[in-house]
C-alpha positions in Angstrom: 38.8 -25.2 -20.5 39.5 -22.2 -18.3 36.8 -20.2 -16.7 37.5 -16.6 -15.6 35.6 -15.2 -12.6 35.6 -11.4 -12.0 34.6 -9.8 -8.7 33.7 -6.2 -8.2 35.8 -4.2 -5.8 33.9 -3.1 -2.7 35.2 -1.1 0.3 34.0 -1.4 3.9 35.2 0.7 6.9 36.0 -0.8 10.3 37.6 0.6 13.5 40.5 -1.9 13.2 41.6 -4.3 10.5 44.0 -7.2 11.2 45.9 -9.2 8.6 46.2 -12.9 8.2 49.5 -13.0 10.1 48.4 -11.1 13.2 49.4 -12.5 16.5 46.8 -13.4 19.2 48.5 -11.0 21.6 48.0 -8.0 19.3 44.3 -8.9 18.8 43.8 -9.4 22.5 45.4 -6.0 23.4 43.1 -4.1 21.0 39.8 -6.0 21.4 39.5 -7.9 24.7 41.8 -6.1 27.1 39.5 -3.1 27.6 36.6 -5.5 28.3 38.6 -7.2 31.1 39.5 -3.9 32.6 35.8 -2.9 32.6 35.0 -6.3 34.2 37.3 -5.7 37.2 35.9 -2.2 37.5 32.4 -3.6 37.9 31.1 -3.2 34.3 29.7 -5.8 31.9 31.0 -6.7 28.5 30.1 -8.9 25.5 32.5 -10.2 22.9 31.5 -12.4 20.0 33.0 -13.7 16.8 30.9 -13.5 13.6 31.6 -14.9 10.1 30.9 -17.7 7.6 31.6 -21.3 8.4 35.3 -22.2 8.3 36.5 -18.6 8.7 38.4 -19.2 12.0 35.9 -18.0 14.7 36.7 -20.9 17.1 40.4 -20.6 16.5 40.2 -16.9 17.4 38.4 -17.6 20.6 40.3 -20.6 21.9 43.6 -20.4 20.1 46.0 -23.3 19.3 48.7 -25.1 21.3 51.5 -22.6 22.0 49.4 -19.6 21.1 46.3 -19.2 23.3 43.3 -17.3 22.0 41.2 -14.6 23.5 39.5 -16.7 26.1 42.6 -18.1 27.9 44.2 -14.6 27.7 41.2 -13.0 29.4 41.3 -15.6 32.2 45.0 -15.1 32.7 44.7 -11.3 32.9 41.8 -11.6 35.4 43.7 -13.8 37.8 47.0 -11.9 37.4 45.1 -8.8 38.5 43.1 -10.1 41.4 45.3 -12.9 42.6 46.4 -11.5 45.9 42.9 -10.1 46.7 40.8 -13.3 46.1 38.4 -14.2 48.8 38.3 -17.7 50.3 36.2 -20.2 48.5 32.4 -20.1 49.3 32.6 -16.6 50.8 30.6 -15.4 47.8 27.6 -17.5 46.9 25.4 -17.1 43.8 21.7 -17.3 44.3 19.0 -18.6 41.9 18.0 -15.1 40.7 21.2 -14.0 39.1 22.4 -12.3 42.4 25.2 -12.9 44.9 25.3 -13.1 48.7 28.2 -12.9 51.2 28.4 -15.8 53.7 30.0 -15.4 57.1 33.3 -17.2 57.8 31.6 -20.1 59.6 29.2 -20.9 56.8 32.0 -20.6 54.2 34.2 -23.0 56.4 31.3 -25.5 56.6 30.9 -25.4 52.8 34.7 -26.0 52.3 34.7 -28.9 54.7 31.7 -30.4 52.9 33.4 -30.0 49.6 36.7 -31.6 50.9 34.7 -34.5 52.3 33.3 -35.4 48.9 35.0 -38.5 47.3 35.1 -36.9 43.9 35.4 -33.1 43.9 32.9 -31.3 41.6 35.3 -28.5 40.8 38.9 -29.1 39.7 41.6 -28.4 42.1 44.4 -25.9 41.5 47.0 -28.3 42.8 46.1 -31.1 40.3 48.3 -31.7 37.3 47.2 -29.7 34.2 45.8 -31.7 31.3 48.5 -31.8 28.6 45.8 -31.5 25.9 45.3 -27.8 26.7 48.4 -27.0 28.8 50.1 -25.1 26.0 47.1 -23.0 25.4 47.1 -21.4 28.9 50.8 -21.1 29.2 50.8 -17.4 28.6 54.1 -15.6 29.4 52.8 -12.1 29.0 51.6 -11.7 32.6 49.2 -9.0 31.6 47.3 -7.4 34.4 45.1 -4.4 35.3 47.0 -1.6 36.9 44.3 0.1 38.9 42.7 -2.6 41.1 40.8 -1.7 44.3 42.9 -3.2 47.0 40.3 -2.8 49.7 38.0 -5.3 48.0 38.0 -9.1 47.8 37.1 -10.9 44.6 35.7 -14.3 43.4 35.4 -15.6 39.9 32.5 -17.8 38.7 32.3 -19.4 35.2 29.6 -21.1 33.3 29.4 -22.6 29.8 26.2 -23.0 27.7 25.3 -23.6 24.1 22.3 -22.6 21.9 21.5 -25.5 19.7 18.4 -25.5 17.4 17.2 -22.4 19.4 17.4 -24.4 22.7 19.8 -23.7 25.6 21.8 -26.5 27.1 24.3 -26.5 30.0 27.6 -27.9 28.9 28.9 -28.2 32.5 25.9 -30.2 33.8 26.8 -33.7 35.0 24.7 -36.2 33.0 24.6 -40.0 33.3 26.1 -42.2 30.6 24.2 -44.5 28.3 26.0 -47.8 27.5 23.8 -48.5 24.5 24.7 -45.4 22.5 28.4 -45.7 21.6 29.4 -42.3 20.2 26.3 -40.6 18.8 23.6 -38.8 20.7 19.9 -38.6 19.8 20.6 -35.5 17.7 22.8 -37.6 15.4 25.9 -35.5 16.1 29.3 -36.7 17.2 30.3 -36.3 20.8 33.9 -35.7 21.8 33.9 -37.3 25.3 32.1 -40.6 24.5 28.7 -41.7 25.5 27.2 -38.3 26.3 23.4 -37.8 26.6 22.2 -34.2 26.0 20.9 -32.6 29.1 17.5 -31.0 29.4 17.2 -27.5 27.8 17.3 -24.5 30.1 14.9 -21.5 30.3 15.6 -17.8 30.2 14.5 -15.6 33.1 14.7 -12.0 34.0 16.4 -11.4 37.4 15.8 -8.8 40.1 18.2 -6.4 38.4 16.2 -6.8 35.1 19.0 -8.8 33.5 18.5 -12.0 31.5 20.0 -15.2 32.8 19.8 -19.0 32.4 17.9 -20.8 35.2 19.5 -23.9 36.7 22.8 -23.3 34.9 25.9 -24.7 36.6 28.3 -21.9 37.8 31.7 -23.0 39.1 33.9 -20.9 41.4 37.5 -21.0 40.2 40.7 -19.7 41.7 43.2 -19.9 38.9 43.6 -19.7 35.1 44.3 -23.4 34.9 41.2 -24.3 36.9 38.9 -22.0 34.8 40.2 -23.3 31.5 39.9 -26.9 32.6 36.2 -26.2 33.3 35.9 -24.6 29.8 37.6 -27.6 28.2 35.3 -30.0 29.9 32.3 -28.2 28.4 34.0 -27.8 25.0 34.1 -31.6 24.7 30.3 -31.7 24.9 29.7 -29.1 22.3 28.0 -30.3 19.2 30.1 -30.4 16.0 29.7 -32.1 12.6 31.7 -32.8 9.5 30.4 -30.8 6.4 31.8 -30.3 3.0 33.0 -26.8 4.0 34.5 -27.6 7.4 35.7 -30.8 8.9 34.7 -29.8 12.5 31.9 -27.3 12.0 30.2 -25.9 15.0 26.5 -26.7 15.0 25.6 -24.4 17.9 26.4 -21.0 19.4 28.6 -21.3 22.5 28.6 -18.8 25.4 31.3 -18.8 28.0 30.3 -16.5 30.9 32.7 -15.1 33.4 31.2 -13.5 36.5 33.3 -11.4 38.9 31.9 -10.8 42.4 33.6 -8.2 44.6 32.9 -6.6 48.0 34.9 -4.4 50.4 36.3 -5.5 53.8 35.5 -3.9 57.1 37.6 -1.3 58.8 39.9 -3.9 60.4 40.3 -5.6 57.0 39.3 -9.0 58.4 35.7 -9.7 57.3 33.8 -9.0 54.1 30.9 -6.5 54.4 27.6 -8.5 53.9 25.3 -5.6 52.9 23.8 -6.1 49.4 24.5 -2.5 48.3 28.2 -3.1 48.8 28.4 -6.2 46.6 29.2 -5.7 42.9 28.6 -8.5 40.3 30.0 -7.9 36.8 29.9 -10.2 33.8 31.9 -10.9 30.6 30.4 -13.1 27.9 32.6 -14.6 25.3 30.4 -15.9 22.4 31.5 -18.2 19.6 28.8 -17.9 17.0 28.2 -20.8 14.5 29.0 -19.8 11.0 26.3 -19.0 8.4 26.2 -21.4 5.5 24.3 -22.1 2.3 22.8 -25.5 2.0 23.4 -25.6 -1.7 27.2 -25.5 -1.0 27.3 -27.8 2.1 24.8 -30.3 0.6 23.3 -30.7 4.0 20.4 -33.1 4.5 18.3 -34.3 7.5 19.6 -33.1 10.8 22.4 -31.1 9.3 19.9 -29.2 7.2 17.7 -28.4 10.2 20.7 -27.3 12.2 21.8 -25.0 9.3 18.3 -23.5 9.1 18.2 -22.7 12.9 21.7 -21.2 12.7 20.8 -19.0 9.8 17.5 -18.0 11.4 19.2 -16.9 14.7 21.8 -14.9 12.8 19.1 -13.3 10.8 17.2 -12.3 14.0 20.5 -10.8 15.3 20.8 -8.8 12.1 17.1 -7.7 12.3 17.5 -6.5 15.9 20.6 -4.4 15.0 18.8 -2.9 12.0 15.8 -1.9 14.1 18.1 -0.3 16.7 19.9 1.6 14.0 16.6 2.8 12.5 15.3 3.9 15.8 18.4 5.9 16.6 18.8 7.5 13.1 15.2 8.4 12.4 13.8 8.9 16.0 11.3 6.0 15.6 10.2 3.7 18.4 9.8 0.4 16.7 9.8 -2.8 18.9 13.1 -4.7 18.7 12.3 -8.4 18.1 14.7 -9.8 20.8 12.3 -12.7 21.6 12.4 -14.2 18.1 15.7 -16.0 19.0 17.2 -17.2 22.3 20.6 -15.7 21.2 19.2 -12.1 21.0 16.9 -12.6 24.0 19.9 -13.6 26.2 21.9 -10.5 25.3 19.0 -8.1 25.3 20.5 -6.1 28.2 23.8 -5.5 26.4 22.0 -3.9 23.4 19.9 -1.8 25.8 23.0 -0.2 27.3 24.0 -2.6 30.2 27.6 -3.1 28.9 30.1 -2.7 26.2 29.8 -4.8 23.0 32.6 -5.8 20.7 32.4 -7.9 17.6 35.2 -9.7 15.7 34.4 -10.3 12.0 36.3 -13.3 10.6 36.7 -13.4 6.9 37.9 -16.3 4.7 39.7 -15.0 1.6 38.5 -18.0 -0.5 36.8 -17.1 -3.7 34.0 -19.5 -3.0 33.0 -17.5 0.1 32.9 -14.2 -1.8 29.1 -13.6 -1.6 28.8 -14.7 2.0 31.8 -12.6 3.0 30.2 -9.5 1.4 27.0 -10.1 3.4 29.0 -10.5 6.6 31.0 -7.3 6.1 28.0 -5.3 5.1 26.2 -6.3 8.3 29.3 -5.7 10.4 29.8 -2.2 8.9 26.2 -1.4 9.6 26.5 -2.4 13.3 29.0 0.4 13.8 26.3 2.9 13.3 24.3 1.6 16.3 25.1 3.6 19.5 24.7 1.6 22.7 24.1 3.8 25.8 27.0 3.6 28.2 26.0 2.3 31.7 26.2 4.6 34.7 29.4 3.9 36.7 28.4 2.4 40.0 30.7 3.5 42.8 32.5 0.7 44.6 32.0 1.1 48.3 35.3 0.4 50.0 37.6 2.0 52.6 40.0 4.8 52.0 42.6 3.6 49.5 45.5 2.0 51.4 43.7 1.8 54.7 43.8 -2.0 54.6 47.5 -2.2 54.2 48.1 0.6 56.8 46.0 -1.2 59.4 47.8 -4.4 58.7 51.3 -2.7 58.9 50.3 -1.0 62.2 49.3 -4.3 63.7 52.5 -6.0 62.5 54.6 -3.1 63.9 52.8 -3.2 67.3 53.2 -6.9 67.6 56.9 -6.6 66.8 57.5 -3.9 69.5 55.6 -5.8 72.1 57.6 -8.9 71.3 60.8 -6.9 71.8 59.6 -5.7 75.2 58.4 -9.2 76.2 54.9 -8.0 77.0 51.7 -9.7 76.0 50.4 -9.3 72.6 46.7 -9.1 73.5 44.3 -6.2 73.7 44.2 -6.5 77.6 47.9 -5.8 77.7 47.3 -2.6 75.7 44.5 -1.6 78.1 46.7 -2.2 81.2 49.6 -0.2 79.8 47.3 2.7 79.2 46.0 2.5 82.8 49.6 2.4 84.1 50.4 5.5 82.2 47.4 7.2 83.7 48.4 6.2 87.3 51.9 7.6 86.8 50.3 11.0 86.4 48.9 10.9 90.0 51.0 12.3 93.0 53.4 9.7 94.4 52.5 7.6 97.5 54.4 8.1 100.8 56.4 5.3 102.4 54.1 2.6 103.7 56.5 0.8 106.0 55.5 0.5 109.7 58.5 0.3 111.9 56.7 0.7 115.2 53.3 -0.4 116.5 52.7 2.9 117.9 53.5 4.7 114.7 50.5 7.0 114.2 51.8 9.1 111.2 52.4 6.6 108.4 48.9 5.3 108.1 47.2 8.8 108.3 49.6 10.0 105.7 48.8 7.0 103.5 45.1 7.5 104.0 45.4 11.2 103.2 47.3 10.4 100.0 44.8 7.8 98.9 41.9 10.2 99.7 43.6 12.8 97.5 44.1 10.3 94.8 40.5 9.2 95.1 39.3 12.8 94.9 41.6 13.4 92.0 40.2 10.3 90.3 36.6 11.3 90.9 37.4 14.8 89.7 39.1 13.4 86.6 36.2 10.9 86.1 33.7 13.7 86.4 35.7 15.9 84.1 36.1 13.0 81.7 32.3 12.3 81.8 31.6 15.9 81.2 34.1 16.0 78.4 32.6 12.8 77.0 29.1 14.2 77.3 30.1 17.5 75.7 32.0 15.6 73.0 28.9 13.4 72.3 26.8 16.5 72.1 29.2 18.1 69.8 29.3 14.9 67.7 25.5 14.7 67.6 25.3 18.3 66.6 28.0 17.9 64.1 26.3 14.7 62.8 22.9 16.4 62.6 24.4 19.4 60.8 26.3 17.0 58.5 23.1 15.0 57.9 21.2 18.2 57.2 23.9 19.5 54.9 24.1 16.1 53.2 20.3 16.1 52.8 20.4 19.6 51.4 23.2 18.8 49.1 21.6 15.5 48.1 18.4 17.4 47.3 20.2 20.0 45.3 22.2 17.3 43.6 19.1 15.3 42.8 17.5 18.5 41.4 20.6 19.2 39.4 20.7 15.7 38.2 17.1 15.8 37.2 17.7 19.1 35.4 20.8 17.6 33.8 19.0 14.4 32.8 16.1 16.5 31.3 18.6 18.6 29.5 20.4 15.5 28.3 17.1 14.0 27.1 16.3 17.3 25.4 19.7 17.4 23.8 19.3 13.8 22.6 15.9 14.6 21.3 17.1 17.7 19.6 20.1 15.8 18.2 17.9 13.1 16.8 15.5 15.7 15.4 18.5 17.5 14.0 19.8 14.3 12.4 16.3 13.6 11.0 16.0 17.2 9.7 19.5 17.0 8.2 18.5 13.7 6.5 15.3 15.2 5.2 17.1 18.4 4.1 19.6 16.2 2.3 16.8 14.3 0.6 15.0 17.5 -0.3 18.2 19.0 -1.7 18.8 15.9 -3.8 15.2 16.0 -4.9 15.4 19.7 -5.8 18.6 19.0 -7.7 16.9 16.3 -9.6 13.8 18.5 -10.3 16.0 21.4 -11.4 17.9 19.1 -13.8 14.6 17.8 -15.1 13.3 21.4 -15.5 16.4 22.3 -17.5 16.1 19.2 -19.6 12.4 20.0 -20.2 13.1 23.6 -21.0 15.7 22.5 -23.5 13.4 20.0 -24.9 10.6 22.6 -25.1 12.9 25.1 -26.9 14.0 22.4 -29.4 10.3 21.4 -29.9 9.3 25.0 -30.4 12.1 25.6 -32.9 11.1 22.4 -34.7 7.5 23.4 -34.8 8.5 26.8 -36.2 10.6 25.1 -38.9 7.7 22.8 -39.7 5.2 25.7 -39.9 7.5 27.6 -42.2 8.0 24.4 -44.3 4.3 23.9 -44.3 3.6 27.5 -45.5 6.2 27.1 -48.3 4.8 23.7 -49.2 1.2 25.1 -49.3 2.3 28.0 -51.5 4.1 25.6 -53.8 1.2 23.1 -53.8 -1.2 26.0 -54.5 0.8 27.1 -57.5 1.1 23.5 -58.7 -2.7 23.0 -58.3 -3.4 26.2 -60.2 -1.0 25.2 -62.9 -2.3 21.6 -63.1 -5.9 22.8 -63.1 -5.3 25.1 -66.0 -3.3 22.4 -67.8 -6.1 19.8 -67.3 -8.8 22.3 -68.3 -7.1 22.9 -71.6 -6.5 19.2 -72.0 -10.2 18.4 -71.2 -11.4 21.1 -73.7 -9.0 19.7 -76.3 -10.2 16.1 -75.7 -13.9 17.1 -75.6 -13.5 18.9 -78.9 -11.7 15.9 -80.4 -14.3 13.5 -79.1 -17.2 15.7 -80.4 -15.6 15.8 -83.8 -15.0 12.0 -83.8 -18.6 11.4 -82.7 -20.0 13.7 -85.3 -18.0 11.9 -87.9 -19.3 8.5 -86.7 -22.9 9.7 -86.6 -22.5 11.1 -90.1 -21.2 7.8 -91.4 -24.1 5.9 -89.8 -26.6 8.3 -91.1 -25.1 7.9 -94.6 -25.3 4.1 -94.3 -28.9 4.3 -93.1 -29.9 6.5 -96.0 -28.3 4.1 -98.5 -30.1 1.2 -96.8 -33.4 3.1 -96.9 -32.9 3.8 -100.5 -32.3 0.2 -101.3 -35.3 -1.0 -99.3 -37.7 1.5 -100.7 -36.4 1.6 -104.3 -38.6 -1.3 -106.0 -41.9 0.2 -104.8 -43.7 2.7 -107.0 -45.4 4.6 -104.3 -44.7 5.0 -100.8 -47.3 3.2 -98.4 -49.2 5.5 -96.3 -49.1 4.6 -92.6 -51.8 6.0 -90.4 -50.9 8.3 -87.6 -51.1 7.3 -84.0 -54.3 9.2 -83.5 -55.8 7.4 -86.4 -54.6 4.1 -85.0 -56.2 4.9 -81.7 -59.5 5.9 -83.3 -59.6 2.9 -85.6 -57.9 0.0 -84.0 -57.0 -2.7 -86.4 -56.7 -6.1 -85.0 -53.4 -7.7 -86.1 -52.2 -11.2 -85.8 -49.8 -12.2 -83.1 -47.1 -13.1 -85.6 -48.0 -12.0 -89.2 -45.9 -13.2 -91.9 -44.0 -10.5 -93.8 -45.1 -11.9 -97.3 -48.6 -13.2 -97.9 -47.6 -15.8 -100.4 -44.7 -17.2 -98.3 -44.8 -21.0 -97.7 -45.8 -22.2 -94.2 -42.9 -22.4 -91.8 -42.6 -25.3 -89.3 -42.7 -24.2 -85.7 -39.5 -24.7 -83.8 -38.9 -24.6 -80.0 -36.0 -22.5 -78.8 -33.7 -24.6 -76.6 -32.8 -23.1 -73.3 -29.2 -22.3 -72.5 -29.2 -24.5 -69.5 -30.6 -27.7 -70.9 -29.4 -30.9 -69.3 -30.3 -30.3 -65.6 -33.5 -31.1 -63.8 -35.8 -28.1 -64.1 -39.0 -26.8 -62.6 -40.9 -25.0 -65.4 -43.3 -22.5 -63.7 -45.9 -21.2 -66.3 -48.7 -19.2 -64.7 -52.2 -19.8 -66.2 -52.5 -16.1 -67.0 -49.8 -16.2 -69.8 -51.0 -15.9 -73.4 -49.8 -18.1 -76.2 -47.5 -16.2 -78.6 -47.5 -18.7 -81.5 -44.0 -17.7 -82.4 -41.5 -20.0 -84.2 -39.0 -19.9 -81.3 -40.5 -21.3 -78.2 -38.7 -22.0 -74.9 -38.3 -25.7 -74.3 -36.6 -27.6 -71.5 -36.4 -31.4 -71.7 -37.3 -33.5 -68.6 -38.8 -30.5 -66.9 -41.6 -30.6 -64.4 -44.2 -28.1 -65.6 -46.3 -26.5 -62.8 -48.8 -23.7 -62.6 -47.7 -22.7 -59.1 -44.4 -23.3 -57.3 -44.4 -26.1 -54.7 -41.9 -27.5 -52.2 -42.4 -31.0 -53.5 -41.5 -30.0 -57.1 -38.5 -27.9 -56.0 -37.2 -30.8 -53.9 -36.9 -33.0 -57.0 -35.0 -30.4 -59.2 -31.9 -28.3 -59.0 -33.0 -25.6 -61.5 -36.0 -23.3 -61.6 -37.5 -21.2 -64.5 -40.4 -18.7 -64.3 -42.2 -17.6 -67.6 -43.4 -14.0 -67.3 -45.2 -11.9 -69.9 -45.5 -8.1 -70.0 -46.4 -5.4 -72.5 -43.3 -3.6 -74.0 -43.0 0.1 -74.8 -43.9 -0.5 -78.5 -47.1 -2.3 -77.7 -45.8 -5.8 -78.3 -45.8 -8.7 -75.8 -42.5 -9.4 -74.3 -41.8 -12.8 -72.6 -39.1 -13.1 -69.9 -37.6 -16.3 -68.7 -36.4 -15.8 -65.1 -34.0 -18.7 -64.2 -32.4 -19.6 -60.8 -30.7 -22.3 -58.7 -32.6 -24.4 -56.1 -30.8 -25.3 -52.9 -31.7 -26.7 -49.5 -32.0 -24.5 -46.4 -30.9 -25.4 -42.8 -34.5 -25.8 -41.7 -35.1 -28.5 -44.3 -36.9 -26.4 -46.9 -36.1 -25.2 -50.4 -34.9 -21.8 -51.6 -34.3 -20.3 -55.0 -31.6 -17.9 -56.0 -32.2 -16.1 -59.3 -29.2 -16.0 -61.6 -30.2 -14.7 -65.1 -33.1 -13.6 -67.3 -33.7 -14.4 -71.0 -36.0 -12.0 -73.0 -38.1 -13.1 -76.0 -39.6 -10.2 -78.0 -41.8 -10.2 -81.2 -41.7 -7.2 -83.7 -43.5 -6.4 -86.9 -41.3 -5.7 -89.9 -43.7 -3.0 -91.2 -44.0 -1.3 -87.8 -40.4 -0.7 -87.0 -40.8 3.1 -87.4 -43.4 5.1 -85.7 -44.3 8.7 -85.8 -42.7 10.9 -83.3 -45.3 13.7 -83.7 -48.9 14.1 -84.9 -49.3 13.6 -88.7 -49.6 16.5 -91.1 -52.1 16.1 -93.9 -49.7 17.6 -96.5 -46.2 16.8 -95.3 -43.3 18.0 -97.3 -41.2 15.5 -99.2 -38.0 16.3 -97.5 -39.7 15.9 -94.1 -40.9 12.4 -94.8 -37.8 10.9 -93.1 -38.0 13.1 -90.1 -41.5 12.1 -89.3 -40.5 8.4 -88.8 -38.1 7.3 -86.1 -36.9 3.9 -84.8 -37.9 2.6 -81.4 -34.2 2.4 -80.6 -33.8 6.1 -81.3 -36.7 6.9 -79.0 -35.4 4.9 -76.1 -32.2 6.2 -74.6 -31.8 3.4 -72.2 -32.0 -0.3 -72.9 -32.3 -2.7 -70.0 -30.7 -6.1 -70.3 -30.8 -8.6 -67.5 -27.6 -10.5 -66.9 -26.2 -12.7 -64.1 -24.2 -11.1 -61.4 -26.0 -7.7 -61.5 -26.3 -5.7 -58.3 -29.8 -4.4 -59.2 -31.6 -7.7 -58.6 -31.7 -11.0 -60.2 -29.4 -10.3 -63.1 -29.9 -6.6 -64.0 -27.3 -4.4 -65.7 -27.8 -1.0 -67.3 -26.3 -0.1 -70.7 -26.7 3.6 -71.7 -26.8 4.4 -75.4 -26.9 8.0 -76.7 -29.7 9.0 -79.1 -28.9 8.8 -82.8 -28.6 12.1 -84.5 -29.6 12.7 -88.1 -26.9 13.8 -90.5 
């Protein structure tokens, strides 16, 4: 199964890009050579390699056999440049506060004798045989050197080597005792290259008198050659912590810093002794840093100490990135945020470089493996961002020396003078020079007369000699007085000249300081205005982009508004057309349904009239049949007569007087079979009808009680009332008994049965007062049924919404044909 992996193409811009086949010489000429030139000219420099683990950072810094890296090439260029101008050992002495002093020749000689007397020298000797392990790395045939070297100064080189492990600083050149118990692993569980090495105590960071950070108690070795310096480096390299991970067989577990310090001071006028004044001494520094590679623990599968080491490495690199980002933000936007240098020993050590105390160069190492794609993107993104940070250039400090070439001219003069005196056979000391000058002065005096005395009585020779000597003495005194006067006048002139020069210098210095202050203020104002301009340009760019976005949104909204307006207009016109159409349809439909309703009403009326006519015909026939056997029509008293003479009637008279007696029967209830409570109030009257309500196994009570309801599941109430025709109407109200939540009993009425008694002779009653002589054709109209007089009949059924089983049925009144 093949798995395809696709990567997005991303471009990053750098000042210089080197391929995989680039030579160390080419890389050194572009990156490190300017830093070495600045070091010899008294300036500081910082060079560090950055990248993921296994990307070649250590190889770039140290190189390989036969092809030395940046570090040995830097050392070789330094000693090729200052070789003939190096001071004797121990003339320069580093103090404990990151400064340097100049010792006199006597103290330096004592230090050298003390060193030579030691049985085992602490520093390697230049005459010893080079270790073959690194001999090929420092055998550089380029002989690169700095062209412009101050020949009036003397130089001394000091090197130190430290590592930052788990955010602690250790001195790799510190001599530590050996432990015979631990074979090849130290207490950090990391392998050690040079055997039974015990890690030294961690060192502290301090700020020196020149406000520069340094490591206290760090071993600093004075070296006089490339071989000696690289041997010191290799001795510390063996103590550096490394480990085997899944990504790198020899992975650096710490950040290593190799520091090269160059001390220089001018000679005196004679070119013999070094000037010991502090202001004449210059100390510059070049730091070569090999950063440990960033790594992801999910790829290295690190555990325990390896995991802790990886966490500290990533944390220090993240702090470095944060400091660079804060510097960039402060410079771009004119803010004054605090840079978190103290969050890591790595950034705290190089704080001065980022504040403008030297030049900073970074080499980004990239591994082209696909597995390192994400990490490489992060590394290049950070490296590209660092280019936007502007580190202030330090002010060039003037190197106080003699006039260029004075040292060699004095030496050539002394050599030439010695040669001439040797040719003449005279002494070579300063006394000889003084005597020759006096002899030349004596030759300018008048010659002495002959001093030979040939006779005792010679009185002329001695007076002549005395007179000549007196003349010489007077001439000498005169010359001495003239010389003294000339010396005095010359001293006066020199003093006046010196005072005028001093006053002029003070005036010029004051003017220069004023100009410098004005220039500094103008520079600060220019920087402030530049920062403000950048900020305003950035804001203007943002506002332009925002205005463009708003204009685009405005155009889009206007287009949307126009489209919505057009849509609303179309919808309004459609609505008006639809309303007009619907109004026409409503009018048409209304007229259609009005006609249809009129037609249906007319048809229904005709149908109802036909039905009523048929019923009236049937009733007439039935009436004729019922009344046909009788000879005369019985006369029924009117309602007024009935009220005046009430006739007591039986409850249930029999229709025929001679009819045989009928056996009374009880009407069985519809719901016989359940356990019933038969509630019969004592106010009810006996009806003596044939059909009587009867429920078997019922509990008859005069008043409802909870005890009787608890024994039954049905309930029936017998209720009597007077009907509209004057007859007694009995209603049987029935319901279901159920238990409540509180333990009581409740009744829900479900239906009503109605029992009604009517007289066969009293079915028709007058609808109006009686007439004493009614017409024959009006006999039928005087009598109406109770059903025709009542337009609404009420029947109680189960499920009615009007109460316990009510439902209305409307019946129209019957019309006569």
